[in-house]
C-alpha positions in Angstrom: 78.5 64.0 79.0 77.5 61.9 81.7 75.2 60.2 79.4 77.8 59.7 76.7 80.0 58.0 79.8 77.3 55.6 80.7 76.4 54.6 77.1 80.2 53.4 76.5 80.0 52.1 80.0 77.1 50.0 78.9 79.2 49.0 75.8 81.7 47.8 78.3 79.6 45.6 80.2 78.1 44.3 77.3 81.6 43.3 75.6 83.1 41.6 79.2 79.9 39.7 79.3 79.4 38.2 76.1 83.5 37.6 75.7 83.0 35.5 79.2 79.9 33.9 78.2 81.3 32.5 74.2 84.5 31.8 76.1 82.5 29.1 78.3 80.4 27.5 75.8 83.7 27.2 72.6 85.2 25.2 75.1 82.5 22.5 75.7 82.8 22.3 71.6 86.1 23.2 70.3 89.1 21.5 72.5 91.6 24.3 73.1 94.6 25.1 71.0 92.5 24.3 67.8 91.4 28.1 67.2 94.0 27.9 64.1 91.9 25.4 62.2 89.9 26.4 59.9 86.3 25.6 61.5 86.9 27.2 64.7 88.4 30.3 63.1 85.4 30.5 61.2 83.3 30.0 64.4 85.5 32.4 66.6 85.0 35.1 63.3 80.9 35.1 63.5 81.2 35.2 66.9 82.9 38.4 66.8 80.8 39.8 64.3 77.8 38.9 66.5 79.0 40.7 69.2 80.1 43.5 67.2 76.7 43.7 66.3 75.2 43.6 69.7 77.6 46.4 70.5 76.7 48.1 67.7 72.9 47.5 69.3 73.8 49.6 72.4 75.7 52.4 70.3 75.9 55.9 71.2 73.8 58.4 68.4 76.0 61.2 68.0 74.1 62.5 65.0 71.2 61.5 62.7 73.2 59.0 60.9 76.4 58.7 63.0 76.8 56.0 65.8 80.2 55.4 68.3 80.5 51.9 70.0 83.5 49.8 70.8 82.7 47.3 68.1 86.7 47.7 67.0 87.3 45.4 70.1 86.1 42.0 68.9 88.6 41.9 65.8 91.3 43.4 67.7 91.0 40.6 70.3 90.9 38.3 67.4 94.0 39.4 65.6 95.5 39.1 69.5 94.2 35.3 69.9 92.6 34.1 67.2 94.1 34.4 64.0 93.3 36.5 60.6 91.2 34.7 59.3 88.7 35.2 62.3 89.2 39.0 62.5 88.6 39.3 58.9 85.3 37.0 59.3 84.6 39.3 62.0 85.1 42.3 60.4 83.2 41.3 57.3 79.9 40.5 59.5 80.8 43.9 61.3 80.5 46.0 58.5 77.2 44.0 57.0 75.5 44.8 60.5 76.5 48.4 60.0 74.5 48.6 56.8 71.2 47.6 58.8 71.4 50.6 60.7 71.0 52.7 57.7 73.0 52.9 54.3 74.5 56.5 54.8 77.3 58.4 54.5 78.8 57.2 58.3 77.9 53.9 57.4 80.2 53.8 54.6 83.3 56.1 56.7 82.6 53.0 59.2 83.2 50.5 56.7 86.3 52.1 55.8 87.1 52.5 59.1 86.9 48.8 60.0 88.7 48.0 57.3 91.5 50.1 58.2 91.7 48.9 61.7 92.2 45.5 60.8 94.6 46.2 58.2 96.7 48.1 60.9 95.9 45.6 63.4 97.5 42.8 61.3 100.3 45.2 60.6 101.1 45.8 64.4 101.0 42.1 65.1 103.1 41.1 62.2 105.4 43.7 61.8 106.3 44.6 65.4 106.6 41.3 66.4 108.9 40.1 63.8 111.3 43.6 65.1 110.1 43.1 69.0 110.0 39.5 69.8 109.0 40.5 73.1 106.2 42.6 72.3 103.1 40.6 74.6 99.8 40.9 74.2 99.2 44.1 76.4 101.3 46.1 74.5 100.3 44.8 71.1 97.2 45.9 72.2 97.9 49.0 73.3 99.2 50.1 70.4 96.2 48.9 68.4 93.7 50.7 70.7 95.9 53.9 70.2 96.0 53.2 66.3 92.2 52.8 66.3 91.8 55.8 68.3 93.7 57.8 66.1 91.7 56.5 62.7 88.4 56.8 64.7 89.5 60.4 65.5 90.0 61.5 62.1 86.8 59.6 60.7 84.6 61.0 63.6 85.4 64.7 62.5 85.2 64.4 58.8 81.8 63.1 59.9 80.6 64.9 62.7 81.8 68.5 62.0 80.6 70.2 65.4 83.5 71.2 67.3 81.1 71.2 70.9 80.3 67.7 70.7 84.0 66.6 69.6 85.6 68.5 72.1 83.7 65.8 74.3 82.9 62.6 72.6 86.8 62.3 71.5 88.4 62.4 74.8 85.8 60.3 76.1 86.1 58.0 73.9 89.7 57.5 73.9 89.6 57.4 77.4 86.9 54.6 77.3 88.2 52.8 74.3 91.7 52.9 76.4 89.9 51.0 79.2 87.7 49.0 77.1 90.4 47.5 75.5 93.1 46.3 77.4 90.7 45.3 80.0 89.1 42.8 77.2 92.8 42.2 76.8 93.5 40.7 80.1 90.0 39.2 80.6 90.7 37.0 77.6 94.2 36.3 78.3 93.0 35.2 82.2 90.3 33.3 81.1 92.8 31.6 78.3 95.3 31.1 81.5 92.8 29.7 83.7 91.3 27.0 81.2 94.4 26.2 79.7 95.6 25.4 83.4 92.5 23.6 84.4 92.9 21.3 81.2 96.0 20.7 82.3 95.1 19.4 85.4 92.6 17.8 84.7 94.9 16.0 82.3 97.7 15.1 84.3 95.4 13.8 87.3 94.6 10.8 84.7 98.0 10.4 82.9 100.9 9.0 83.9 103.6 11.8 83.6 106.0 9.4 82.0 104.4 7.3 79.4 101.3 9.5 78.3 99.6 6.5 79.0 96.1 6.0 81.8 97.4 6.8 85.4 96.4 4.1 88.1 93.4 6.5 89.1 92.0 6.6 85.5 92.4 2.7 85.4 90.2 2.2 88.5 87.6 4.8 86.5 87.7 2.8 83.7 87.8 -0.8 85.1 84.5 0.2 87.4 82.5 1.6 84.3 83.4 -1.6 82.2 83.1 -3.8 84.6 79.6 -2.8 85.2 78.9 -2.7 81.4 80.1 -6.2 81.3 78.0 -7.2 83.9 74.8 -5.5 82.6 75.2 -6.6 79.4 76.4 -9.9 79.8 79.4 -9.5 77.5 83.5 -10.9 78.6 85.8 -8.6 79.6 89.5 -9.5 79.8 92.4 -7.9 81.9 96.3 -8.0 81.5 98.7 -7.5 84.7 102.1 -6.9 82.9 105.3 -6.1 84.7 108.7 -6.2 83.3 111.5 -8.8 84.3 114.1 -7.9 86.2 113.6 -4.6 85.9 115.7 -3.1 88.7 119.0 -4.8 87.5 118.1 -2.5 84.3 117.5 0.1 86.9 120.8 -0.5 88.4 123.1 -1.0 85.6 122.1 1.5 83.3 120.4 4.1 85.4 117.0 5.6 85.9 117.0 7.6 83.1 117.4 5.0 81.0 114.9 2.7 83.0 112.4 5.4 82.0 113.0 5.6 78.6 112.3 1.4 78.4 109.4 2.5 79.8 108.2 5.1 77.9 108.9 2.7 74.6 107.4 -0.4 76.3 104.2 1.5 76.4 104.2 2.2 73.2 104.7 -1.1 72.3 101.8 -2.1 74.2 99.5 0.5 72.7 100.7 -0.8 69.2 100.2 -4.1 69.6 96.5 -4.4 71.3 93.2 -3.6 69.8 92.7 0.4 69.2 90.2 0.2 71.5 91.6 -1.6 74.6 92.5 0.3 77.2 96.4 0.4 78.2 97.5 2.1 81.7 100.7 2.2 83.9 99.4 0.9 87.1 103.0 2.1 89.1 106.9 1.4 88.7 107.0 -1.2 85.6 103.7 -2.5 86.4 101.5 -2.3 83.3 97.9 -3.1 83.0 95.8 -3.5 79.5 91.4 -3.9 79.6 90.1 -5.7 76.8 86.3 -5.0 76.8 84.3 -7.5 74.9 87.4 -10.3 74.4 87.0 -14.0 75.3 89.7 -15.3 77.0 91.6 -17.8 74.3 91.7 -14.5 71.8 93.0 -12.8 75.1 95.5 -15.1 75.6 97.0 -14.9 72.1 97.1 -11.0 72.3 99.1 -11.5 75.4 101.5 -13.7 73.5 102.1 -11.4 70.5 102.6 -8.7 73.2 105.2 -11.1 75.0 106.9 -11.9 71.8 107.1 -8.2 70.3 108.7 -7.1 73.6 111.1 -10.3 73.7 112.3 -8.9 70.0 112.3 -5.3 70.6 115.9 -4.1 71.0 115.6 -0.9 73.8 118.6 1.8 73.1 120.2 2.2 76.2 123.2 4.7 74.6 124.4 5.4 71.3 125.9 1.9 71.1 124.2 -0.3 73.2 120.8 -1.9 72.7 119.5 -4.2 75.1 116.5 -6.5 75.5 113.9 -7.2 78.0 111.3 -9.7 78.7 108.1 -9.2 80.5 105.3 -11.9 82.4 101.5 -11.3 81.7 98.8 -12.8 84.0 95.4 -12.8 82.2 91.8 -13.0 83.7 88.1 -12.9 81.9 85.0 -12.8 82.7 83.2 -15.0 83.0 85.2 -17.2 81.7 88.1 -17.8 84.4 86.7 -15.3 87.2 82.8 -15.4 87.9 82.7 -12.4 89.9 84.5 -9.4 88.0 85.7 -7.6 91.2 88.2 -10.2 91.6 89.6 -10.1 88.7 92.4 -7.5 89.3 93.4 -10.0 92.2 93.2 -13.3 89.9 95.3 -11.3 87.1 97.6 -10.9 89.9 97.7 -14.6 91.1 98.6 -15.5 87.0 101.5 -12.5 86.9 102.8 -14.2 90.0 102.5 -18.0 88.9 104.2 -16.8 85.5 107.0 -15.3 87.6 107.2 -18.4 89.3 107.2 -20.4 86.3 110.1 -18.6 85.0 109.0 -15.5 83.6 109.0 -14.2 80.4 106.0 -16.1 79.9 101.6 -15.6 79.8 99.6 -17.2 82.3 96.2 -17.3 81.9 94.7 -20.5 84.3 90.9 -21.1 84.3 89.3 -20.4 87.4 89.5 -24.1 89.5 92.3 -25.1 87.7 
C-alpha cells in the first residue's frame, strides 16, 4: 500500500515538474494566445504525448502485464487549456508509447481506455459548457477526473481480477488521481494567469494606452539603440517631432473623449503614411514622433510633407453628423546632415517644430544646421 502511494506520488511530482518546464520553454517560442493555431496545437500535442510516455516510465507494475499511472492527465489538460487537436495528438502518442512496453491485452485495454477518455473529456467540455456556461476549468476538470476514474475502475477490474489488489489499488488511485488532476489544473491555470499578467504589464510598460503606439519610454529605448547604430555604421538617421495645432481648442470645444478619438485616428495616419519600418510613438499629450532609420534629409522632408498633407485633408468625426479638420506642425532633424551630434537631434527637431509654430503652423520645418 505504501509503495503504491509512493509510486503515484512520484507520478504527480514528475507531472508537475514537466508541465512547468514545458510551459516556460513554450512561451519563449510561441506567443501567448496562439494555442489554437495548427503549429502550436501540434507542438502541445507532442509535448503531452511525451509527458504521458514519461509518466508511463514511472508507472506502477500491478501485474505482469498491467501498469498504472496518471497518463490521462496530459490529454485532460490539453482539452481544458489547449484544444481538441492537441489532446488527440497527445492521446495517439500515448497509445503508441504504451505498446512499446509490450503488445499485450493490457496494452490494448489501455488504448481503449485512452480513446474513451478523450471522447468523454470532449463531451464534458462541449456539452456541459453549453448547458452550464459558468462551468469553469476546475468543475470541468473534476467531472473529467471522475469520469476517468470510473472507466479506469471498470477496465482495471477486468484486467486484474484480484480482489485483494483491487481493494487497495482502486481507492488509492481515486485519491491520487483526484489530487493530481485538480493540482495540475490549478497549476496550469496559475501559470497561464501569471504569464498573461507578466506579458500584459510588459506590453503596457512600452505601449501608449490610448493609441497603441510606442510610449515615451519605448521611444527612448529605440532611439538610443538606433542612434548608436547610426553612429557605428555611419548611417543617416532622421527624426520627426509632431504636434497638433490648437489641440487645446479641440478639447475645449468637443471634450476630451473626442480629443482622444482624434489622437487615435492621427496615430493610424502616421503609421500608414510613413515607411513600414519607421518607428511611430506618442511622446505625450498631442505630441508624436517618428524615427526614420537610414533616411536622408530630403527624403525625410518629403515624407513629413506627405504626412502633413494627409492629416490636413483628413476629416475627423466628432459626432454622427459633424466632422472637423485639424493640422499638424512637424520639426525634422537628420544625422549627420542637419545635426552633427545625434545626441542633439531631439532638441534640434524640437527647435524646428517651434520654428514651424512661429511661422504660422501647419508646416514642416527642417532647417539645416547653421542656417
